[in-house]
BATORKE-511385 format. One line per 5 residues: number of its first residue (from 0); for each residue x, y, z of N, C-alpha, C, O. Coordinates in pm, whole numbers. Example, Ala and Ser with C-alpha at 12.3 -4.5 7.8 and 13.67 -1.06 7.14 Angstrom:
BEGIN
0) 1319,-569,780,1230,-450,780,1320,-330,780,1424,-332,846  1285,-225,708,1367,-106,714,1290,3,787,1341,114,804
***
This chain:
BEGIN
0) -2416,-48,-6229,-2426,90,-6180,-2337,106,-6057,-2337,22,-5967  -2262,213,-6055,-2171,239,-5944,-2243,312,-5833,-2314,410,-5856  -2224,263,-5710,-2284,329,-5594,-2175,387,-5507,-2065,333,-5501  -2205,492,-5442,-2110,555,-5350,-2174,567,-5213,-2296,583,-5200  -2092,559,-5113,-2140,575,-4975,-2165,722,-4948,-2074,804,-4963
5) -2286,755,-4908,-2315,896,-4884,-2229,952,-4772,-2200,883,-4674  -2190,1074,-4786,-2110,1141,-4683,-2193,1159,-4557,-2313,1183,-4564  -2128,1147,-4442,-2196,1168,-4314,-2224,1317,-4300,-2132,1398,-4310  -2349,1354,-4275,-2379,1496,-4258,-2293,1559,-4149,-2258,1494,-4051  -2261,1682,-4169,-2174,1751,-4074,-2234,1755,-3934,-2160,1765,-3836
10) -2366,1746,-3923,-2431,1753,-3793,-2428,1620,-3718,-2468,1615,-3602  -2379,1513,-3783,-2373,1381,-3722,-2228,1347,-3685,-2136,1384,-3758  -2208,1278,-3574,-2071,1241,-3537,-2015,1134,-3631,-2089,1053,-3687  -1885,1137,-3646,-1815,1036,-3724,-1812,906,-3643,-1752,904,-3536  -1875,798,-3690,-1882,674,-3611,-1745,621,-3572,-1727,572,-3460
15) -1647,630,-3661,-1514,580,-3627,-1450,664,-3517,-1384,611,-3427  -1470,795,-3525,-1416,882,-3420,-1485,856,-3287,-1421,862,-3182  -1616,828,-3293,-1690,794,-3171,-1632,667,-3109,-1611,660,-2988  -1607,568,-3194,-1553,443,-3143,-1417,460,-3079,-1389,404,-2973  -1332,539,-3146,-1199,562,-3090,-1206,635,-2956,-1133,602,-2863
20) -1295,733,-2948,-1306,808,-2823,-1364,721,-2712,-1318,726,-2598  -1465,640,-2746,-1522,550,-2646,-1417,453,-2593,-1413,423,-2474  -1332,406,-2683,-1224,315,-2641,-1129,386,-2544,-1083,327,-2447  -1100,512,-2573,-1010,585,-2485,-1073,610,-2348,-1004,609,-2246  -1205,633,-2347,-1273,653,-2219,-1270,524,-2136,-1248,529,-2015
25) -1292,410,-2202,-1281,284,-2130,-1139,263,-2078,-1118,209,-1970  -1041,309,-2157,-904,302,-2110,-882,386,-1986,-806,348,-1896  -949,502,-1981,-941,587,-1863,-1000,516,-1742,-946,525,-1631  -1113,446,-1763,-1174,371,-1654,-1079,264,-1602,-1064,246,-1481  -1014,193,-1694,-920,89,-1653,-800,150,-1581,-753,95,-1481
30) -750,265,-1632,-634,329,-1570,-668,380,-1430,-588,368,-1338  -789,437,-1415,-830,484,-1283,-843,370,-1184,-806,383,-1068  -898,259,-1232,-911,141,-1145,-774,88,-1105,-753,49,-990  -683,88,-1201,-547,43,-1171,-480,135,-1070,-411,89,-979  -501,266,-1084,-443,361,-989,-492,334,-847,-414,339,-752
35) -621,304,-833,-676,274,-701,-610,150,-643,-576,147,-525  -592,47,-725,-529,-76,-677,-381,-58,-647,-326,-123,-559  -316,31,-722,-176,62,-690,-168,129,-553,-78,99,-475  -262,220,-525,-266,283,-393,-283,177,-284,-215,183,-181  -372,82,-307,-392,-27,-210,-263,-107,-192,-226,-142,-80
40) -196,-135,-304,-71,-210,-295,36,-138,-216,115,-200,-145  38,-6,-230,134,73,-152,100,72,-4,186,46,80  -27,100,27,-66,113,167,-54,-20,243,-22,-20,362  -80,-130,175,-72,-261,241,69,-318,242,94,-419,308  162,-255,170,298,-304,165,318,-421,69,421,-488,75
45) 220,-446,-18,230,-561,-108,343,-547,-209,413,-644,-238  362,-429,-262,473,-411,-357,607,-434,-288,695,-499,-345  621,-383,-167,746,-402,-93,769,-550,-64,882,-598,-73  662,-621,-29,674,-764,0,713,-842,-125,800,-929,-119  650,-812,-238,677,-886,-361,816,-857,-416,877,-943,-480
50) 867,-738,-390,999,-702,-442,1108,-792,-386,1212,-810,-449  1085,-848,-268,1185,-933,-206,1161,-1081,-226,1228,-1163,-164  1065,-1117,-312,1029,-1256,-333,1060,-1304,-474,1052,-1226,-569  1096,-1432,-489,1096,-1493,-623,951,-1516,-664,861,-1485,-585  924,-1568,-783,785,-1598,-818,717,-1676,-707,769,-1776,-658
55) 598,-1629,-666,532,-1684,-547,382,-1693,-568,325,-1621,-649  320,-1783,-493,175,-1796,-498,109,-1684,-418,176,-1614,-342  -20,-1669,-435,-91,-1567,-359,-82,-1594,-209,-77,-1500,-130  -81,-1721,-171,-70,-1755,-29,67,-1715,25,78,-1664,137  171,-1739,-54,306,-1703,-9,322,-1552,1,384,-1501,94
60) 265,-1480,-95,273,-1334,-92,196,-1279,27,242,-1188,96  78,-1334,51,-3,-1290,164,70,-1315,296,68,-1231,386  135,-1430,306,209,-1462,429,325,-1365,448,350,-1320,560  395,-1334,340,509,-1242,348,464,-1103,393,534,-1036,468  347,-1060,345,297,-927,377,212,-925,504,179,-817,554
65) 177,-1042,557,94,-1049,676,-50,-1009,649,-113,-940,730  -103,-1053,534,-237,-1012,492,-324,-1135,463,-274,-1247,459  -453,-1112,444,-547,-1219,412,-534,-1258,265,-539,-1173,177  -517,-1388,241,-489,-1437,106,-599,-1403,6,-568,-1370,-108  -726,-1411,47,-833,-1390,-51,-827,-1250,-109,-847,-1232,-229
70) -801,-1150,-26,-789,-1013,-75,-665,-996,-162,-669,-929,-265  -556,-1058,-119,-432,-1050,-196,-451,-1111,-335,-402,-1057,-434  -521,-1224,-342,-543,-1290,-470,-622,-1203,-566,-591,-1196,-685  -725,-1135,-515,-805,-1050,-603,-725,-928,-648,-735,-885,-763  -647,-873,-557,-560,-760,-592,-459,-802,-698,-430,-725,-791
75) -405,-923,-685,-311,-973,-785,-378,-989,-921,-312,-973,-1024  -508,-1019,-922,-580,-1025,-1049,-581,-890,-1118,-561,-881,-1239  -605,-785,-1041,-604,-650,-1098,-464,-613,-1147,-449,-557,-1255  -362,-645,-1068,-226,-610,-1105,-176,-690,-1226,-98,-640,-1307  -222,-816,-1236,-182,-898,-1350,-245,-849,-1479,-176,-835,-1580
80) -374,-824,-1477,-442,-779,-1599,-399,-638,-1638,-414,-599,-1754  -348,-561,-1542,-293,-428,-1573,-148,-435,-1621,-87,-333,-1651  -95,-558,-1628,43,-581,-1674,146,-520,-1580,255,-480,-1623  112,-513,-1454,207,-463,-1354,279,-580,-1288,398,-572,-1259  206,-687,-1265,260,-810,-1209,256,-918,-1317,159,-926,-1393
85) 359,-1000,-1323,362,-1112,-1417,307,-1238,-1351,327,-1260,-1232  237,-1320,-1429,170,-1438,-1375,205,-1562,-1457,197,-1560,-1580  244,-1669,-1388,271,-1798,-1451,155,-1892,-1416,149,-1940,-1303  62,-1919,-1511,-55,-2001,-1479,-20,-2145,-1445,-95,-2211,-1374  93,-2196,-1495,131,-2334,-1466,167,-2353,-1319,137,-2456,-1259
90) 230,-2251,-1263,274,-2259,-1123,184,-2177,-1030,205,-2176,-909  85,-2109,-1087,2,-2016,-1010,90,-1920,-930,66,-1893,-812  192,-1869,-998,293,-1786,-932,295,-1646,-992,276,-1627,-1112  318,-1549,-905,319,-1408,-943,459,-1350,-919,531,-1392,-829  495,-1254,-1003,627,-1192,-990,617,-1043,-1021,551,-1003,-1117
95) 682,-961,-938,693,-818,-963,828,-792,-1029,931,-804,-964  829,-755,-1159,958,-732,-1226,1039,-623,-1156,984,-530,-1098  1169,-638,-1163,1258,-540,-1100,1233,-400,-1153,1239,-302,-1078  1205,-391,-1282,1183,-260,-1343,1056,-194,-1290,1049,-71,-1284  958,-273,-1252,835,-219,-1195,854,-184,-1047,803,-84,-998
100) 929,-269,-977,959,-241,-836,1035,-110,-821,1025,-44,-717  1111,-73,-925,1193,48,-919,1110,175,-908,1163,280,-871  980,167,-940,894,286,-927,769,259,-844,676,340,-843  766,144,-774,645,110,-698,672,76,-552,578,47,-478  796,79,-509,827,39,-372,882,156,-291,928,256,-347
105) 877,142,-162,931,246,-74,1081,261,-90,1136,369,-68  1147,154,-129,1292,160,-151,1326,253,-267,1441,297,-279  1229,283,-353,1253,371,-468,1267,517,-428,1310,599,-510  1231,552,-305,1244,691,-261,1158,784,-343,1039,758,-361  1216,894,-395,1136,990,-472,1084,936,-604,999,998,-667
110) 1136,819,-649,1087,757,-772,963,671,-748,908,614,-842  919,661,-622,804,576,-589,674,643,-633,625,734,-567  619,597,-745,494,653,-796,371,590,-730,262,645,-738  389,476,-665,275,411,-599,219,500,-488,97,506,-469  306,569,-416,259,655,-308,175,771,-362,83,817,-296
115) 208,817,-484,134,927,-544,-10,887,-576,-99,972,-575  -33,760,-603,-167,713,-637,-266,728,-521,-387,723,-541  -214,746,-400,-302,767,-285,-384,896,-298,-488,912,-233  -337,986,-384,-408,1112,-401,-548,1091,-457,-640,1166,-425  -566,990,-542,-696,971,-608,-805,931,-510,-910,996,-509
120) -788,827,-426,-893,799,-328,-909,911,-225,-1018,932,-173  -800,984,-196,-810,1096,-104,-904,1203,-160,-988,1256,-88  -888,1234,-288,-972,1335,-351,-1114,1285,-371,-1210,1362,-358  -1129,1157,-402,-1262,1103,-430,-1354,1110,-308,-1476,1112,-323  -1297,1113,-189,-1380,1113,-69,-1461,1243,-53,-1555,1247,26
125) -1425,1348,-126,-1499,1474,-115,-1578,1503,-243,-1622,1617,-263  -1597,1404,-327,-1666,1428,-454,-1804,1490,-432,-1839,1587,-499  -1882,1435,-340,-2018,1488,-318,-2014,1635,-277,-2095,1714,-325  -1921,1670,-189,-1913,1808,-142,-1868,1903,-254,-1919,2014,-266  -1772,1858,-335,-1725,1942,-445,-1834,1959,-551,-1852,2068,-605
130) -1906,1851,-580,-2017,1860,-676,-2118,1963,-629,-2170,2041,-709  -2147,1965,-500,-2240,2064,-447,-2188,2206,-466,-2266,2298,-487  -2056,2223,-459,-1997,2356,-476,-2016,2409,-618,-2022,2530,-639  -2026,2320,-715,-2049,2364,-852,-2182,2440,-862,-2196,2533,-942  -2278,2402,-780,-2409,2467,-781,-2417,2579,-678,-2471,2687,-706
135) -2364,2552,-559,-2383,2643,-447,-2269,2741,-428,-2283,2839,-356  -2156,2715,-492,-2038,2797,-469,-1969,2758,-339,-1998,2653,-281  -1879,2842,-293,-1806,2812,-170,-1698,2709,-194,-1651,2692,-306  -1659,2640,-88,-1551,2543,-100,-1563,2434,4,-1654,2434,87  -1469,2340,-2,-1462,2228,91,-1339,2246,177,-1228,2257,126
140) -1357,2250,309,-1248,2278,401,-1155,2160,425,-1189,2045,394  -1039,2189,479,-938,2087,508,-992,1973,593,-950,1859,579  -1085,2005,682,-1135,1903,774,-1204,1788,703,-1222,1681,761  -1245,1808,578,-1313,1702,504,-1217,1602,440,-1258,1497,392  -1089,1635,441,-990,1550,373,-917,1462,474,-817,1502,532
145) -969,1342,493,-901,1248,582,-769,1204,518,-763,1180,398  -667,1194,599,-533,1148,560,-458,1250,475,-351,1218,423  -509,1371,459,-441,1466,371,-298,1492,416,-205,1478,337  -280,1530,541,-145,1564,588,-55,1441,586,65,1452,561  -111,1326,614,-32,1203,611,21,1175,470,139,1146,452
150) -67,1184,370,-27,1155,232,71,1260,181,172,1226,119  42,1388,205,130,1494,158,267,1487,225,369,1511,161  268,1452,354,395,1441,425,480,1329,366,602,1342,354  416,1220,329,491,1109,268,549,1150,134,664,1119,104  469,1222,52,518,1266,-78,639,1359,-64,742,1338,-129
155) 625,1460,19,733,1557,32,856,1497,99,969,1533,65  835,1404,194,948,1342,263,1034,1261,167,1156,1259,179  970,1195,71,1047,1116,-26,1146,1204,-102,1260,1166,-124  1099,1323,-141,1187,1416,-214,1288,1479,-121,1407,1484,-152  1242,1527,-7,1333,1600,83,1438,1509,144,1552,1552,166
160) 1403,1384,173,1504,1292,224,1616,1272,122,1732,1257,159  1579,1273,-5,1677,1248,-111,1752,1373,-154,1867,1365,-197  1687,1491,-143,1746,1608,-211,1760,1734,-127,1838,1822,-164  1690,1748,-16,1686,1877,54,1824,1928,93,1859,2042,63  1903,1844,158,2032,1888,211,2136,1899,100,2208,1998,92
165) 2145,1799,15,2253,1792,-83,2225,1869,-211,2318,1898,-287  2097,1902,-236,2068,1966,-363,1983,2093,-349,2019,2199,-401  1870,2082,-277,1774,2193,-277,1831,2319,-214,1823,2427,-274  1888,2309,-95,1939,2431,-31,2057,2490,-106,2089,2608,-91  2122,2409,-187,2237,2456,-265,2194,2536,-388,2278,2597,-456
170) 2064,2537,-417,2014,2619,-529,2034,2767,-501,2050,2847,-593  2033,2804,-373,2053,2944,-332,2199,2965,-297,2248,2908,-200  2268,3046,-373,2411,3069,-351,2436,3115,-208,2373,3209,-158  2529,3047,-143,2571,3085,-8,2481,3035,103,2516,3048,220  2365,2977,70,2273,2935,176,2329,2823,263,2314,2831,385
175) 2392,2719,208,2446,2615,297,2545,2670,399,2545,2628,515  2628,2763,356,2727,2821,448,2658,2904,556,2698,2901,672  2556,2978,518,2483,3059,616,2407,2970,713,2396,3002,832  2353,2860,663,2284,2765,751,2381,2705,852,2349,2689,970  2500,2671,804,2601,2612,893,2644,2712,1000,2670,2674,1114
180) 2652,2840,961,2694,2942,1057,2585,2971,1159,2613,3011,1272  2459,2950,1117,2348,2970,1210,2262,3090,1175,2298,3203,1209  2150,3068,1108,2053,3174,1079,1915,3126,1120,1894,3008,1149  1821,3220,1124,1683,3184,1152,1614,3145,1020,1626,3215,920  1542,3033,1024,1475,2981,905,1331,2948,940,1303,2889,1044
185) 1239,2988,852,1098,2956,871,1047,2878,751,1092,2897,638  952,2788,778,881,2715,672,734,2751,685,670,2717,785  680,2821,585,540,2864,590,451,2758,523,471,2722,407  353,2710,599,273,2598,552,353,2470,562,361,2394,466  413,2445,678,512,2339,695,454,2199,700,528,2102,691
190) 319,2186,714,262,2053,725,318,1982,846,322,2038,956  361,1858,828,414,1780,939,559,1810,971,620,1741,1053  616,1912,907,743,1969,951,868,1889,923,973,1917,983  861,1792,835,978,1706,813,1096,1786,756,1210,1760,793  1069,1881,667,1177,1960,609,1251,2040,716,1374,2044,718
195) 1175,2103,803,1237,2180,912,1320,2090,1002,1430,2127,1043  1268,1972,1032,1343,1881,1119,1469,1830,1052,1572,1813,1118  1463,1804,922,1585,1763,850,1691,1872,857,1808,1844,883  1649,1997,834,1744,2109,837,1799,2131,977,1919,2156,994  1713,2123,1077,1758,2144,1215,1858,2038,1258,1952,2067,1332
200) 1840,1916,1211,1934,1808,1244,2068,1828,1173,2173,1801,1229  2062,1875,1049,2184,1894,971,2263,2018,1014,2385,2019,1009  2190,2121,1058,2254,2249,1092,2220,2287,1236,2131,2370,1257  2288,2231,1333,2253,2253,1475,2273,2396,1521,2219,2434,1625  2349,2478,1449,2373,2616,1492,2255,2707,1457,2246,2818,1510
205) 2165,2661,1371,2055,2745,1326,1932,2736,1415,1923,2651,1503  1838,2826,1388,1709,2826,1459,1600,2806,1353,1589,2886,1259  1520,2701,1368,1425,2662,1265,1284,2657,1324,1261,2601,1431  1191,2716,1251,1052,2717,1297,957,2692,1179,976,2746,1070  856,2611,1205,756,2582,1104,621,2635,1145,582,2624,1261
210) 550,2693,1049,416,2748,1075,312,2674,990,332,2654,870  203,2635,1053,92,2574,980,-34,2595,1063,-28,2598,1186  -150,2610,995,-273,2632,1071,-338,2502,1116,-440,2505,1185  -281,2388,1079,-336,2259,1120,-273,2214,1252,-152,2191,1259  -354,2201,1354,-304,2154,1483,-253,2010,1473,-154,1974,1536
215) -322,1928,1392,-280,1789,1373,-141,1782,1313,-56,1706,1359  -117,1863,1209,14,1862,1143,123,1912,1237,231,1853,1243  96,2018,1308,195,2074,1400,228,1975,1512,343,1964,1554  128,1903,1560,153,1802,1664,245,1693,1612,335,1647,1683  224,1650,1487,310,1548,1427,453,1600,1409,549,1527,1430
220) 466,1727,1370,598,1787,1352,674,1793,1484,793,1762,1491  604,1833,1588,667,1840,1721,708,1702,1770,813,1686,1832  626,1602,1742,657,1466,1785,784,1415,1717,867,1350,1781  798,1444,1587,920,1401,1517,1042,1473,1572,1146,1411,1592  1030,1604,1597,1142,1680,1652,1184,1625,1788,1303,1615,1818
225) 1086,1589,1868,1118,1532,2000,1183,1396,1987,1279,1365,2058  1132,1314,1894,1189,1181,1874,1334,1190,1826,1415,1104,1858  1365,1293,1749,1501,1312,1699,1591,1387,1799,1710,1403,1775  1534,1431,1909,1612,1503,2008,1655,1641,1965,1761,1688,2005  1574,1706,1883,1610,1839,1832,1571,1948,1931,1459,1950,1981
230) 1664,2037,1957,1636,2151,2046,1630,2282,1969,1599,2386,2027  1659,2278,1840,1662,2400,1760,1550,2404,1656,1555,2482,1561  1448,2320,1674,1332,2319,1585,1206,2342,1667,1187,2280,1772  1121,2432,1620,995,2462,1688,884,2474,1585,910,2497,1467  761,2457,1631,647,2462,1540,533,2536,1606,511,2525,1727
235) 460,2613,1526,353,2698,1579,231,2692,1489,242,2699,1366  115,2679,1552,-11,2687,1478,-35,2833,1443,-52,2917,1531  -37,2862,1312,-45,3002,1271,-93,3014,1127,-59,2932,1042  -173,3117,1102,-210,3155,966,-95,3240,912,-69,3348,963  -28,3190,808,93,3258,760,63,3384,680,155,3448,630
240) -65,3420,668,-98,3550,608,-64,3664,703,-70,3780,664  -30,3631,827,11,3732,925,131,3679,1003,116,3594,1091  248,3728,970,371,3687,1037,419,3792,1137,534,3788,1181  332,3884,1171,371,3991,1263,418,3932,1395,357,3840,1450  528,3988,1445,582,3944,1573,676,3826,1563,732,3784,1665
245) 696,3772,1443,783,3654,1430,929,3691,1414,1016,3606,1428  957,3818,1383,1095,3860,1365,1142,3845,1222,1062,3828,1130  1272,3852,1205,1335,3850,1074,1404,3716,1051,1458,3655,1144  1401,3670,926,1458,3539,894,1564,3552,784,1553,3633,693  1665,3468,796,1766,3462,692,1718,3385,571,1766,3407,460
250) 1624,3293,592,1566,3216,483,1424,3176,520,1395,3145,636  1337,3178,423,1199,3131,440,1170,3032,329,1206,3054,214  1106,2922,365,1076,2814,272,925,2798,258,849,2828,350  883,2749,142,742,2715,120,737,2599,21,771,2615,-96  696,2483,69,691,2364,-15,547,2335,-56,467,2288,26
255) 513,2362,-182,379,2334,-235,270,2390,-144,168,2325,-122  291,2509,-92,198,2564,6,134,2696,-36,23,2726,7  200,2774,-119,151,2909,-148,18,2906,-222,-73,2982,-189  5,2819,-322,-118,2821,-401,-240,2774,-323,-353,2799,-365  -220,2708,-210,-333,2663,-127,-387,2774,-36,-497,2762,18
260) -312,2880,-20,-348,2981,78,-475,3056,37,-506,3067,-82  -546,3107,136,-665,3186,106,-627,3311,27,-693,3346,-71  -520,3377,69,-476,3499,2,-326,3490,-24,-246,3545,53  -286,3422,-131,-144,3399,-158,-61,3528,-169,53,3532,-124  -118,3631,-230,-42,3756,-246,-5,3814,-110,105,3865,-92
265) -97,3806,-15,-69,3857,119,42,3777,185,128,3833,252  39,3645,167,144,3559,224,279,3596,165,378,3606,239  286,3615,35,413,3651,-29,463,3787,20,583,3805,39  373,3881,40,412,4011,94,468,3996,235,566,4062,271  405,3910,317,453,3886,452,590,3820,451,676,3854,533
270) 610,3728,360,740,3663,348,848,3767,316,953,3770,380  821,3850,216,919,3953,176,949,4047,292,1064,4085,313  845,4085,366,860,4180,476,944,4124,590,1010,4199,661  942,3991,607,1011,3930,721,1142,3862,683,1199,3787,761  1190,3890,563,1322,3841,524,1430,3944,557,1408,4065,547
275) 1545,3896,595,1661,3982,614,1686,4058,484,1713,3996,381  1678,4192,485,1692,4269,359,1831,4259,298,1847,4285,179  1929,4222,376,2065,4217,324,2089,4093,239,2135,4104,125  2059,3977,294,2087,3855,218,1982,3746,239,2009,3628,217  1863,3785,280,1756,3687,299,1712,3626,167,1714,3692,64
280) 1673,3499,170,1632,3428,50,1502,3353,77,1483,3293,183  1414,3357,-22,1288,3283,-16,1297,3169,-116,1314,3192,-236  1287,3046,-67,1289,2928,-152,1148,2872,-160,1097,2814,-64  1084,2890,-274,945,2849,-293,939,2734,-393,989,2744,-505  877,2625,-351,859,2509,-437,711,2501,-475,625,2497,-387
285) 682,2500,-605,542,2495,-649,534,2434,-787,636,2409,-852  412,2409,-833,389,2331,-954,459,2390,-1077,452,2510,-1103  525,2302,-1152,594,2342,-1273,499,2328,-1392,497,2225,-1459  422,2431,-1415,326,2434,-1526,311,2578,-1570,364,2669,-1507  237,2597,-1677,217,2732,-1729,87,2791,-1677,-6,2718,-1641
290) 81,2923,-1673,-45,2992,-1642,-140,2988,-1761,-258,3021,-1747  -89,2948,-1876,-166,2941,-2001,-209,2797,-2023,-125,2709,-2044  -340,2771,-2020,-393,2635,-2036,-339,2569,-2162,-299,2452,-2158  -337,2641,-2273,-293,2582,-2399,-150,2531,-2392,-115,2433,-2458  -67,2595,-2312,73,2556,-2300,90,2430,-2216,198,2371,-2213
295) -17,2387,-2147,-9,2267,-2062,-59,2141,-2131,-60,2034,-2071  -102,2155,-2256,-159,2040,-2327,-62,1924,-2342,-103,1809,-2347  66,1953,-2349,165,1848,-2370,228,1797,-2241,320,1716,-2245  178,1843,-2126,226,1791,-1997,145,1665,-1966,25,1675,-1943  207,1548,-1963,130,1423,-1946,46,1419,-1820,-62,1359,-1819
300) 93,1483,-1713,20,1477,-1587,-66,1602,-1563,-115,1622,-1452  -86,1684,-1665,-168,1804,-1648,-311,1772,-1604,-364,1845,-1520  -377,1667,-1656,-512,1638,-1605,-513,1611,-1454,-609,1646,-1385  -407,1549,-1405,-396,1527,-1261,-386,1660,-1186,-450,1677,-1082  -307,1754,-1238,-290,1882,-1171,-422,1959,-1162,-455,2014,-1058
305) -496,1962,-1272,-624,2033,-1270,-727,1961,-1183,-814,2025,-1123  -718,1828,-1176,-806,1753,-1088,-776,1782,-942,-867,1805,-863  -649,1782,-907,-609,1815,-769,-655,1956,-734,-697,1982,-621  -646,2046,-830,-688,2183,-806,-838,2191,-778,-881,2254,-681  -916,2125,-865,-1062,2128,-848,-1105,2064,-718,-1190,2116,-646
310) -1044,1950,-688,-1089,1868,-576,-1021,1902,-444,-1064,1856,-338  -914,1984,-449,-849,2020,-322,-801,2164,-318,-858,2246,-246  -696,2197,-393,-626,2323,-372,-714,2445,-390,-714,2535,-307  -791,2449,-499,-879,2562,-522,-992,2566,-420,-1025,2672,-367  -1051,2449,-393,-1170,2447,-307,-1138,2477,-162,-1219,2539,-94
315) -1021,2435,-112,-990,2467,28,-966,2616,44,-997,2673,149  -911,2679,-58,-893,2824,-53,-1028,2895,-52,-1051,2986,27  -1117,2852,-141,-1250,2913,-146,-1328,2889,-18,-1411,2972,20  -1303,2777,49,-1372,2749,175,-1335,2850,282,-1409,2869,379  -1218,2914,266,-1173,3016,361,-1202,3156,307,-1138,3253,348
320) -1300,3166,216,-1330,3293,150,-1207,3351,81,-1185,3472,79  -1128,3259,26,-1003,3300,-36,-1014,3324,-186,-1123,3328,-242  -898,3340,-247,-890,3376,-388,-909,3256,-482,-938,3275,-600  -892,3134,-430,-906,3016,-514,-804,3014,-627,-839,2987,-742  -679,3041,-594,-575,3052,-697,-562,2923,-777,-551,2927,-899
325) -563,2810,-709,-556,2681,-777,-415,2629,-794,-318,2705,-789  -406,2499,-815,-276,2432,-828,-197,2482,-947,-76,2499,-939  -267,2506,-1059,-197,2538,-1184,-195,2690,-1205,-230,2739,-1312  -153,2763,-1102,-140,2908,-1119,-30,2940,-1218,-36,3041,-1287  71,2855,-1225,170,2863,-1331,288,2953,-1301,280,3045,-1219
330) 398,2926,-1369,523,2997,-1343,512,3145,-1380,575,3229,-1316  434,3177,-1483,424,3318,-1524,355,3402,-1416,404,3509,-1380  243,3352,-1364,173,3425,-1258,254,3425,-1130,257,3525,-1058  321,3314,-1102,404,3307,-982,514,3412,-987,541,3480,-887  578,3426,-1101,684,3527,-1114,628,3668,-1097,690,3752,-1032
335) 512,3693,-1155,452,3826,-1143,415,3857,-998,439,3967,-950  357,3759,-929,316,3781,-790,437,3798,-699,433,3876,-604  544,3727,-728,667,3745,-649,722,3886,-669,765,3950,-573  720,3933,-792,767,4068,-820,680,4172,-749,732,4267,-691  549,4153,-754,458,4247,-689,473,4245,-538,444,4345,-471
340) 519,4133,-482,540,4124,-337,670,4189,-293,694,4208,-174  755,4224,-391,879,4293,-355,1006,4216,-385,1115,4257,-345  994,4104,-455,1114,4027,-490,1167,4073,-626,1103,4051,-730  1283,4137,-624,1340,4190,-746,1429,4093,-819,1463,4114,-936  1467,3985,-751,1559,3887,-811,1498,3749,-793,1498,3694,-682
345) 1445,3692,-901,1380,3560,-895,1443,3470,-1001,1449,3504,-1119  1489,3355,-956,1546,3256,-1047,1470,3125,-1030,1435,3087,-918  1445,3055,-1140,1374,2927,-1136,1470,2815,-1169,1543,2820,-1268  1468,2713,-1085,1555,2597,-1106,1471,2470,-1096,1352,2474,-1063  1535,2358,-1124,1469,2228,-1114,1555,2132,-1034,1677,2144,-1030
350) 1488,2037,-971,1556,1933,-895,1520,1798,-958,1401,1767,-970  1618,1718,-998,1588,1593,-1068,1497,1498,-991,1420,1423,-1050  1506,1502,-859,1424,1412,-777,1277,1454,-772,1194,1381,-718  1244,1570,-828,1108,1624,-818,1063,1673,-955,1082,1790,-989  1003,1583,-1033,969,1617,-1171,851,1712,-1181,832,1775,-1285
355) 771,1724,-1076,643,1794,-1087,650,1940,-1044,556,2016,-1069  760,1981,-981,769,2115,-924,878,2201,-987,977,2150,-1040  857,2331,-980,961,2429,-1009,1012,2484,-875,937,2492,-778  1140,2522,-872,1202,2572,-750,1242,2718,-773,1327,2749,-856  1177,2807,-698,1199,2951,-713,1297,2997,-604,1275,2973,-486
360) 1403,3062,-645,1498,3123,-552,1478,3274,-565,1516,3334,-666  1419,3334,-462,1377,3475,-471,1445,3559,-362,1455,3518,-247  1491,3675,-403,1553,3770,-311,1492,3907,-333,1445,3938,-443  1493,3989,-230,1437,4123,-240,1527,4217,-319,1494,4334,-337
***
């Protein structure tokens, strides 16, 4: 007699599909753990130390990095099983392949992905507060994010050191020449002000000012300007939703700052109002994603963008009774809001050193 396997009722999960999904979830756990250890490797300088070494023991690596061997050995266990570091059991020696060092060391500049992994422990520190917001509403303020300005400044500096002068400002026709001749430039939401200081050093004839509501960030920006001996760079603690009294600017910049604002539309209106109507240009750098969730399904790092939004960008805006625009407001909404603010000419470009952002060149 022939027997057949009964079909699984539609109301029951497919066991094979369950197994595959469970395996993928465990993979997520392993990937998240690896990301945390990559962040540790970046912060402790272990990747940088290993990049300059031949195959070495944990003691040799610890000595090179100036760290305690026992911690280094356990970290190497995580990196080895994650297939990031190679291990020779006969010699008890570890090696960081050149191809891995190319995206994990400070020497990699904007290609350094290890520095980006710092975002995960930074966001995790506010998990309890964000979870409470799901029930209570409201948001989590900037003061709850330890190291936020430090981590963001490092991320943006890697790109701006590599591309700001030679590539980014050249996206706007005529801007390098106007900068050389001397115009007023503002950076709204400047953070630690590295971009303004780079421009002020390159273009001594110009007047450069950065605005941010964080006193800590502004203090760091001023310290860098003083260390560089800049006399044409200034920084002010200010809510950029109100630029009254600041005068007119030949160019205004915003690096990953607009979507964090309490009221982004108001900030964009203020930017348009304070640009030179003749040839002023607004250079806005923000996330390169769609306003349509379905269109983001094929972006490999989209889960990261929505996580950053939930755990930081959206919640800090809501903490200020803001609009909660979120990280993934998208190019479509960004273009519409720029138009509504008074920008009649908007062009979107990309910079090879910055895979995650779109670069908007907007004029009135």
